[in-house]
VOPAGU-2260 file (C-alpha; in pm, 1 decimal, decimal comma):
REM VOPAGU-2260
SITE   aa  ch    i         X         Y         Z
SITE  UNK   A    0       0,0       0,0       0,0
SITE  UNK   A    1     124,0     346,0     -82,1
SITE  UNK   A    2     228,6     555,1     214,9
SITE  UNK   A    3     242,3     926,7     244,3
SITE  UNK   A    4     526,3    1066,9     447,0
SITE  UNK   A    5     404,7    1240,0     762,8
SITE  UNK   A    6     624,7    1488,0     940,3
SITE  UNK   A    7     596,2    1565,7    1310,6
SITE  UNK   A    8     475,4    1215,3    1390,3
SITE  UNK   A    9     304,6    1198,5    1730,9
SITE  UNK   A   10     453,2     979,6    2002,9
SITE  UNK   A   11     339,4     623,4    2065,5
SITE  UNK   A   12      77,8     716,2    2324,3
SITE  UNK   A   13     -69,1     985,3    2101,8
SITE  UNK   A   14     -80,5     742,6    1808,4
SITE  UNK   A   15    -266,2     489,7    2018,6
SITE  UNK   A   16    -523,0     748,7    2126,5
SITE  UNK   A   17    -558,9     863,4    1765,4
SITE  UNK   A   18    -626,8     503,6    1665,0
SITE  UNK   A   19    -894,6     463,7    1933,8
SITE  UNK   A   20   -1052,3     796,0    1838,2
SITE  UNK   A   21   -1072,6     703,1    1471,0
SITE  UNK   A   22   -1212,6     357,7    1545,2
SITE  UNK   A   23   -1481,4     513,5    1762,4
SITE  UNK   A   24   -1563,3     780,7    1504,8
SITE  UNK   A   25   -1585,6     525,4    1222,6
SITE  UNK   A   26   -1824,9     322,1    1433,4
SITE  UNK   A   27   -2051,8     600,4    1562,9
SITE  UNK   A   28   -1997,9     898,3    1336,8
SITE  UNK   A   29   -1996,0    1137,5    1632,1
SITE  UNK   A   30   -1713,7    1363,8    1757,7
SITE  UNK   A   31   -1514,4    1186,6    2028,3
SITE  UNK   A   32   -1461,8    1364,8    2359,3
SITE  UNK   A   33   -1186,8    1317,8    2616,4
SITE  UNK   A   34   -1404,6    1121,8    2861,6
SITE  UNK   A   35   -1512,7     875,3    2592,7
SITE  UNK   A   36   -1154,1     838,4    2478,4
SITE  UNK   A   37   -1034,7     784,5    2834,7
SITE  UNK   A   38   -1288,3     505,7    2883,0
SITE  UNK   A   39   -1230,6     337,8    2544,2
SITE  UNK   A   40    -851,7     353,3    2556,5
SITE  UNK   A   41    -813,6     154,3    2877,7
SITE  UNK   A   42    -525,4     381,6    2974,8
SITE  UNK   A   43    -492,6     520,9    3324,4
SITE  UNK   A   44    -505,2     879,0    3202,8
SITE  UNK   A   45    -717,8    1162,7    3327,0
SITE  UNK   A   46    -953,4    1344,3    3088,7
SITE  UNK   A   47    -733,2    1651,3    3132,2
SITE  UNK   A   48    -426,3    1461,9    3010,6
SITE  UNK   A   49    -621,5    1326,6    2715,8
SITE  UNK   A   50    -744,0    1678,2    2635,0
SITE  UNK   A   51    -381,9    1786,7    2614,6
SITE  UNK   A   52    -301,0    1498,9    2380,8
SITE  UNK   A   53    -599,9    1587,4    2162,2
SITE  UNK   A   54    -487,1    1949,6    2151,0
SITE  UNK   A   55    -143,3    1834,5    2032,9
SITE  UNK   A   56    -298,5    1609,2    1768,4
SITE  UNK   A   57    -509,4    1900,2    1651,2
SITE  UNK   A   58    -204,2    2124,5    1627,1
SITE  UNK   A   59     -34,3    1855,8    1415,2
SITE  UNK   A   60    -337,1    1835,2    1184,4
SITE  UNK   A   61    -451,4    1481,5    1268,6
SITE  UNK   A   62    -785,4    1577,2    1425,5
SITE  UNK   A   63   -1015,4    1877,7    1421,2
SITE  UNK   A   64   -1283,5    2013,0    1651,2
SITE  UNK   A   65   -1624,4    2082,2    1494,1
SITE  UNK   A   66   -1766,6    2415,5    1608,7
SITE  UNK   A   67   -2076,0    2248,3    1754,9
SITE  UNK   A   68   -1889,9    1998,5    1972,4
SITE  UNK   A   69   -1609,9    1975,4    2223,6
SITE  UNK   A   70   -1512,7    1638,7    2072,9
SITE  UNK   A   71   -1268,2    1574,6    1790,7
SITE  UNK   A   72   -1300,9    1410,4    1450,9
SITE  UNK   A   73   -1023,9    1271,3    1228,1
SITE  UNK   A   74    -887,5    1479,0     941,6
SITE  UNK   A   75    -770,2    1325,8     611,2
SITE  UNK   A   76    -418,8    1341,3     753,6
SITE  UNK   A   77    -534,0    1149,7    1059,4
SITE  UNK   A   78    -700,0     887,3     840,2
SITE  UNK   A   79    -380,2     862,7     635,4
SITE  UNK   A   80    -173,6     775,3     943,3
SITE  UNK   A   81    -443,9     533,5    1053,9
SITE  UNK   A   82    -454,2     353,9     717,3
SITE  UNK   A   83     -76,0     341,4     675,4
SITE  UNK   A   84      45,5     253,0    1023,7
SITE  UNK   A   85    -223,0     211,4    1290,4
SITE  UNK   A   86    -505,7      -2,2    1158,2
SITE  UNK   A   87    -514,8    -379,8    1202,4
SITE  UNK   A   88    -664,6    -527,9     888,8
SITE  UNK   A   89    -915,2    -810,7     913,5
SITE  UNK   A   90    -926,0   -1101,3     671,4
SITE  UNK   A   91   -1257,8   -1124,6     484,6
SITE  UNK   A   92   -1505,7   -1362,3     642,5
SITE  UNK   A   93   -1563,0   -1703,8     487,6
SITE  UNK   A   94   -1915,8   -1598,5     392,8
SITE  UNK   A   95   -1783,4   -1294,8     207,2
SITE  UNK   A   96   -1533,0   -1506,6      17,2
SITE  UNK   A   97   -1807,9   -1749,9     -80,5
SITE  UNK   A   98   -2025,3   -1462,9    -205,7
SITE  UNK   A   99   -1739,0   -1339,8    -420,8
SITE  UNK   A  100   -1670,7   -1688,8    -553,6
SITE  UNK   A  101   -2037,6   -1728,8    -640,5
SITE  UNK   A  102   -2037,6   -1399,6    -831,1
SITE  UNK   A  103   -1724,4   -1498,1   -1020,3
SITE  UNK   A  104   -1862,2   -1839,5   -1116,1
SITE  UNK   A  105   -2090,4   -1907,8   -1408,3
SITE  UNK   A  106   -1983,7   -1614,9   -1629,8
SITE  UNK   A  107   -1774,7   -1827,2   -1871,1
SITE  UNK   A  108   -1484,7   -1589,4   -1806,2
SITE  UNK   A  109   -1656,6   -1321,7   -2015,2
SITE  UNK   A  110   -1491,6    -995,9   -1901,2
SITE  UNK   A  111   -1805,8    -784,3   -1942,6
SITE  UNK   A  112   -2016,4   -1015,5   -1727,2
SITE  UNK   A  113   -1741,8   -1058,3   -1468,8
SITE  UNK   A  114   -1684,7    -684,5   -1434,0
SITE  UNK   A  115   -2054,5    -623,5   -1376,3
SITE  UNK   A  116   -2082,5    -909,5   -1125,5
SITE  UNK   A  117   -1774,6    -803,9    -930,2
SITE  UNK   A  118   -1888,1    -441,3    -911,9
SITE  UNK   A  119   -2220,8    -555,6    -772,9
SITE  UNK   A  120   -2055,3    -795,9    -528,1
SITE  UNK   A  121   -1821,0    -528,3    -393,0
SITE  UNK   A  122   -2116,3    -298,6    -338,8
SITE  UNK   A  123   -2321,0    -559,6    -155,3
SITE  UNK   A  124   -2039,8    -683,5      66,3
SITE  UNK   A  125   -1912,2    -338,1     169,4
SITE  UNK   A  126   -2244,2    -147,5     154,3
SITE  UNK   A  127   -2058,1     116,8     -46,5
SITE  UNK   A  128   -2035,8     191,7    -419,0
SITE  UNK   A  129   -1841,0     -73,8    -609,8
SITE  UNK   A  130   -1653,4      19,3    -925,8
SITE  UNK   A  131   -1461,9    -197,7   -1172,8
SITE  UNK   A  132   -1292,5     -81,1   -1492,4
SITE  UNK   A  133   -1294,7    -293,6   -1803,3
SITE  UNK   A  134    -958,1    -459,3   -1867,8
SITE  UNK   A  135    -747,2    -277,0   -2123,4
SITE  UNK   A  136    -415,6    -357,2   -2282,2
SITE  UNK   A  137     -93,8    -210,0   -2151,0
SITE  UNK   A  138      79,6    -318,5   -2471,6
SITE  UNK   A  139     -74,2    -344,6   -2816,2
SITE  UNK   A  140      90,6    -611,1   -3029,1
SITE  UNK   A  141     -17,2    -694,2   -3379,8
SITE  UNK   A  142     -95,4   -1062,9   -3419,5
SITE  UNK   A  143    -258,0   -1063,5   -3760,3
SITE  UNK   A  144    -406,2    -832,5   -4022,1
SITE  UNK   A  145    -647,1    -915,8   -4303,5
SITE  UNK   A  146    -796,4    -699,6   -4578,7
SITE  UNK   A  147   -1136,5    -729,8   -4745,5
SITE  UNK   A  148   -1236,2    -523,3   -5050,2
SITE  UNK   A  149   -1542,7    -301,2   -5014,7
SITE  UNK   A  150   -1723,8     -81,4   -5264,6
SITE  UNK   A  151   -1631,8     276,7   -5352,9
SITE  UNK   A  152   -1254,6     241,4   -5319,1
SITE  UNK   A  153   -1274,4     124,4   -4960,7
SITE  UNK   A  154   -1096,5    -159,2   -4783,7
SITE  UNK   A  155   -1186,1    -322,3   -4452,1
SITE  UNK   A  156    -877,2    -388,8   -4237,9
SITE  UNK   A  157    -929,4    -652,3   -3966,9
SITE  UNK   A  158    -663,0    -644,8   -3696,0
SITE  UNK   A  159    -609,0    -896,8   -3418,8
SITE  UNK   A  160    -442,7    -724,7   -3122,6
SITE  UNK   A  161    -288,7    -903,9   -2821,9
SITE  UNK   A  162    -423,7   -1246,1   -2931,6
SITE  UNK   A  163    -788,5   -1178,0   -2852,6
SITE  UNK   A  164    -895,0    -823,6   -2932,0
SITE  UNK   A  165   -1030,3    -774,1   -3283,7
SITE  UNK   A  166   -1054,6    -425,2   -3429,3
SITE  UNK   A  167   -1191,1    -317,8   -3766,2
SITE  UNK   A  168   -1083,1     -14,3   -3967,2
SITE  UNK   A  169   -1226,4     110,8   -4296,9
SITE  UNK   A  170    -954,2     249,6   -4524,2
SITE  UNK   A  171   -1026,0     492,1   -4808,9
SITE  UNK   A  172    -801,2     420,4   -5106,4
SITE  UNK   A  173    -730,2     589,5   -5439,3
SITE  UNK   A  174    -849,4     288,7   -5638,0
SITE  UNK   A  175   -1010,7     -50,1   -5604,4
SITE  UNK   A  176    -783,2    -339,2   -5505,3
SITE  UNK   A  177    -838,6    -702,0   -5596,3
SITE  UNK   A  178    -860,5    -972,9   -5334,2
SITE  UNK   A  179    -525,8   -1110,3   -5452,2
SITE  UNK   A  180    -354,8    -772,3   -5411,3
SITE  UNK   A  181    -497,6    -733,2   -5063,6
SITE  UNK   A  182    -394,9   -1086,0   -4968,3
SITE  UNK   A  183     -34,2   -1021,2   -5077,7
SITE  UNK   A  184     -25,8    -701,1   -4871,5
SITE  UNK   A  185    -165,2    -882,9   -4566,2
SITE  UNK   A  186      88,3   -1162,4   -4609,6
SITE  UNK   A  187     372,5    -910,1   -4625,5
SITE  UNK   A  188     262,5    -735,5   -4304,3
SITE  UNK   A  189     193,5   -1059,8   -4116,8
SITE  UNK   A  190     526,7   -1212,2   -4215,3
SITE  UNK   A  191     727,0    -905,1   -4117,2
SITE  UNK   A  192     539,4    -742,6   -3831,2
SITE  UNK   A  193     333,8   -1004,5   -3645,0
SITE  UNK   A  194     440,4    -988,6   -3281,5
SITE  UNK   A  195     559,7    -626,4   -3309,2
SITE  UNK   A  196     402,6    -353,4   -3093,2
SITE  UNK   A  197     180,5    -120,4   -3293,3
SITE  UNK   A  198     369,6     185,0   -3175,1
SITE  UNK   A  199     687,1      45,6   -3335,0
SITE  UNK   A  200     536,5     -68,8   -3664,5
SITE  UNK   A  201     497,9     276,4   -3818,3
SITE  UNK   A  202     867,2     364,9   -3808,1
SITE  UNK   A  203     970,9      17,8   -3920,1
SITE  UNK   A  204     729,3      27,7   -4212,1
SITE  UNK   A  205     857,5     364,3   -4330,3
SITE  UNK   A  206    1215,2     237,3   -4321,0
SITE  UNK   A  207    1139,0    -103,9   -4473,4
SITE  UNK   A  208     926,4      32,8   -4757,8
SITE  UNK   A  209    1205,4     269,4   -4852,7
SITE  UNK   A  210    1447,5     -23,5   -4873,2
SITE  UNK   A  211    1211,5    -247,9   -5071,9
SITE  UNK   A  212    1067,7      19,9   -5297,5
SITE  UNK   A  213    1255,3    -106,7   -5604,5
SITE  UNK   A  214    1148,2    -468,4   -5556,3
SITE  UNK   A  215     781,6    -403,8   -5466,8
SITE  UNK   A  216     519,1    -308,2   -5722,7
SITE  UNK   A  217     331,4      20,7   -5683,3
SITE  UNK   A  218       0,6    -140,3   -5589,4
SITE  UNK   A  219     166,7    -326,3   -5302,6
SITE  UNK   A  220     344,1     -10,5   -5186,9
SITE  UNK   A  221      22,5     186,4   -5195,7
SITE  UNK   A  222    -192,7     -57,2   -4998,6
SITE  UNK   A  223      76,7    -123,5   -4737,5
SITE  UNK   A  224     119,9     251,2   -4695,9
SITE  UNK   A  225    -255,6     292,8   -4652,8
SITE  UNK   A  226    -254,3       8,3   -4398,6
SITE  UNK   A  227     -24,6     215,1   -4179,1
SITE  UNK   A  228    -316,1     441,1   -4092,0
SITE  UNK   A  229    -514,8     141,7   -3972,5
SITE  UNK   A  230    -236,8      34,0   -3739,5
SITE  UNK   A  231    -163,1     389,5   -3623,6
SITE  UNK   A  232    -524,9     429,2   -3517,9
SITE  UNK   A  233    -551,6      89,0   -3354,3
SITE  UNK   A  234    -460,0      -5,0   -3002,2
SITE  UNK   A  235    -610,5    -103,8   -2671,0
SITE  UNK   A  236    -967,4      10,0   -2636,2
SITE  UNK   A  237   -1007,2     286,3   -2381,7
SITE  UNK   A  238   -1138,3     146,5   -2058,7
SITE  UNK   A  239   -1487,0     208,1   -1935,7
SITE  UNK   A  240   -1617,0     105,1   -1597,4
SITE  UNK   A  241   -1917,0     -34,2   -1417,8
SITE  UNK   A  242   -2032,2     123,0   -1093,2
SITE  UNK   A  243   -2288,6     -37,6    -861,1
SITE  UNK   A  244   -2453,4      57,6    -536,2
SITE  UNK   A  245   -2442,2     435,9    -568,9
SITE  UNK   A  246   -2764,8     450,7    -369,4
SITE  UNK   A  247   -2581,2     299,2     -70,5
SITE  UNK   A  248   -2419,6     639,3     -26,7
SITE  UNK   A  249   -2755,0     807,5      26,2
SITE  UNK   A  250   -2784,9     650,0     369,9
SITE  UNK   A  251   -2449,7     782,0     493,7
SITE  UNK   A  252   -2493,3    1092,1     707,3
SITE  UNK   A  253   -2193,3    1290,5     586,2
SITE  UNK   A  254   -2288,9    1233,4     222,3
SITE  UNK   A  255   -2667,0    1268,2     256,3
SITE  UNK   A  256   -2675,0    1641,0     178,6
SITE  UNK   A  257   -2867,2    1662,9    -147,7
SITE  UNK   A  258   -2611,6    1893,6    -309,7
SITE  UNK   A  259   -2324,0    1660,6    -217,3
SITE  UNK   A  260   -2512,4    1362,4    -354,0
SITE  UNK   A  261   -2596,0    1544,4    -675,2
SITE  UNK   A  262   -2230,8    1634,8    -728,4
SITE  UNK   A  263   -2118,1    1282,8    -640,5
SITE  UNK   A  264   -2363,7    1115,9    -879,1
SITE  UNK   A  265   -2258,1    1367,3   -1141,0
SITE  UNK   A  266   -1900,4    1246,9   -1093,1
SITE  UNK   A  267   -2013,8     888,7   -1155,2
SITE  UNK   A  268   -2170,6     996,4   -1483,5
SITE  UNK   A  269   -1852,6    1172,9   -1599,0
SITE  UNK   A  270   -1638,2     870,4   -1673,3
SITE  UNK   A  271   -1321,8    1067,5   -1738,9
SITE  UNK   A  272   -1291,1    1169,8   -1371,3
SITE  UNK   A  273   -1317,9     822,8   -1222,8
SITE  UNK   A  274   -1109,7     656,4   -1493,1
SITE  UNK   A  275    -829,0     909,1   -1441,8
SITE  UNK   A  276    -840,1     846,2   -1066,3
SITE  UNK   A  277    -853,3     468,1   -1092,8
SITE  UNK   A  278    -580,0     461,3   -1356,5
SITE  UNK   A  279    -337,4     586,1   -1090,2
SITE  UNK   A  280    -362,2     238,0    -938,9
SITE  UNK   A  281    -274,5      50,4   -1258,0
SITE  UNK   A  282      96,5      22,7   -1177,2
SITE  UNK   A  283      45,1     -12,5    -804,0
SITE  UNK   A  284     164,1    -312,5    -608,7
SITE  UNK   A  285    -148,9    -384,0    -410,1
SITE  UNK   A  286    -417,1    -160,2    -266,9
SITE  UNK   A  287    -423,6     217,9    -298,7
SITE  UNK   A  288    -630,0     439,5     -69,0
SITE  UNK   A  289    -717,7     794,1    -174,4
SITE  UNK   A  290    -855,2     984,6     123,5
SITE  UNK   A  291   -1056,5    1302,6      72,8
SITE  UNK   A  292    -860,2    1570,4    -106,7
SITE  UNK   A  293    -586,5    1319,1    -201,8
SITE  UNK   A  294    -799,5    1226,8    -503,5
SITE  UNK   A  295    -729,9    1568,5    -651,8
SITE  UNK   A  296   -1101,0    1619,4    -723,7
SITE  UNK   A  297   -1295,9    1855,5    -499,6
SITE  UNK   A  298   -1611,9    1660,7    -565,5
SITE  UNK   A  299   -1457,1    1366,2    -374,9
SITE  UNK   A  300   -1327,2    1566,0     -77,6
SITE  UNK   A  301   -1570,5    1388,8     157,0
SITE  UNK   A  302   -1498,0    1044,6      11,4
SITE  UNK   A  303   -1231,3     779,3      12,4
SITE  UNK   A  304   -1153,2     553,6    -280,5
SITE  UNK   A  305    -997,7     212,7    -211,2
SITE  UNK   A  306    -866,1      52,0    -530,3
SITE  UNK   A  307    -641,5    -227,4    -654,2
SITE  UNK   A  308    -529,4    -346,7    -998,9
SITE  UNK   A  309    -613,9    -684,9   -1145,5
SITE  UNK   A  310    -406,0    -834,7   -1423,2
SITE  UNK   A  311    -447,5   -1080,0   -1707,8
SITE  UNK   A  312    -179,8   -1299,6   -1862,4
SITE  UNK   A  313    -215,5   -1137,1   -2206,1
SITE  UNK   A  314    -105,3    -800,5   -2070,8
SITE  UNK   A  315    -447,1    -652,4   -2009,3
SITE  UNK   A  316    -506,6    -478,4   -1684,5
SITE  UNK   A  317    -792,7    -317,1   -1495,3
SITE  UNK   A  318    -873,9    -162,8   -1159,0
SITE  UNK   A  319   -1148,2    -232,5    -908,9
SITE  UNK   A  320   -1244,2     -73,9    -581,5
SITE  UNK   A  321   -1505,4      94,6    -368,5
SITE  UNK   A  322   -1608,1     454,8    -310,6
SITE  UNK   A  323   -1749,4     565,5      20,9
SITE  UNK   A  324   -1714,8     824,5     295,2
SITE  UNK   A  325   -1380,1     896,6     456,8
SITE  UNK   A  326   -1545,4     741,4     762,4
SITE  UNK   A  327   -1537,1     388,1     625,1
SITE  UNK   A  328   -1427,7      63,1     788,0
SITE  UNK   A  329   -1080,4      53,2     630,0
SITE  UNK   A  330    -983,0    -251,9     836,8
SITE  UNK   A  331   -1252,2    -451,0     656,5
SITE  UNK   A  332   -1278,4    -278,1     317,1
SITE  UNK   A  333    -907,9    -279,0     222,1
SITE  UNK   A  334    -865,3    -659,3     252,7
SITE  UNK   A  335   -1191,6    -719,2      62,3
SITE  UNK   A  336   -1069,7    -504,6    -228,0
SITE  UNK   A  337    -730,8    -678,0    -224,6
SITE  UNK   A  338    -877,2   -1030,1    -225,3
SITE  UNK   A  339   -1133,2    -942,9    -493,4
SITE  UNK   A  340    -862,3    -810,9    -728,0
SITE  UNK   A  341    -663,8   -1133,2    -690,8
SITE  UNK   A  342    -971,7   -1349,3    -743,5
SITE  UNK   A  343   -1083,7   -1158,4   -1053,5
SITE  UNK   A  344    -736,9   -1178,1   -1206,3
SITE  UNK   A  345    -725,3   -1552,4   -1141,4
SITE  UNK   A  346   -1062,0   -1615,4   -1303,2
SITE  UNK   A  347    -980,1   -1405,0   -1609,9
SITE  UNK   A  348    -651,6   -1591,1   -1653,8
SITE  UNK   A  349    -812,7   -1935,1   -1665,2
SITE  UNK   A  350    -747,9   -2078,9   -2016,2
SITE  UNK   A  351   -1048,3   -2089,1   -2245,7
């Protein structure tokens, strides 16, 4: 899990009291006062001593005092220390694992169905909003290209990318090409560039065509040159995502303000925002937690996003996670997200 460096780290006793305060606040959602903290901590400390500790934690930015209460609540910085160093994570319950396994079974490893099922399962198990991006390729390698003649000087280019992904491109040409001409062009590309990343093919084609110009007839040169545009425009399909359980957030006090909910649901409808945020986890080693303003989007300042990448053997990769209030049960949610990512990757990597 990524960790954010925290300067002016409180001493061990203060960290323990911060942990107890956050656990209590996550459970009840109410500011925590010194007397409550004294009782919950089990430490032989007077409320006055605890008040001094809370004042120090407030000065360091780990807690704040709402104007309407003498108690304290965690800040994003406090949650960050809690998530990185203080929390004790709990393994998912057997029943939760079985629910995930049930959702992952019976979809014939179809990515679309699996993504939808996993998003729904994450939402139900955590009572938050579950989100899963569609797997997309990190690398785009040409496996095969075929050409079919169409009417009106058009050619259909059929590309197989990364073994499984098929993409079609319609090419506009200066003249009609026969099936034999198109087959020779496809054979040339497949023999010389199958297994090469698309981003590298363009430069190699330019260089190779220059060298073979004298030995290749003009029709072949023309159609291979036109085919470059098909390969330049091809590549991994941009990831979309499936989000489930948005209505779970309506029952959470700190998100129940109608304006906050409207802005939050608006964020769900603007895919670019969530995809950009989730894509930050693509290269991560394990779970990432974005707390409040760490997301970089003001609309998510009252939320936390817990995400993890899942990977497929053919190079495709996606991200899954949950979105909820900063006051979420991190000890339970983080392990669920981590286990789900591993399970989804395993299912998607089962041979057909």
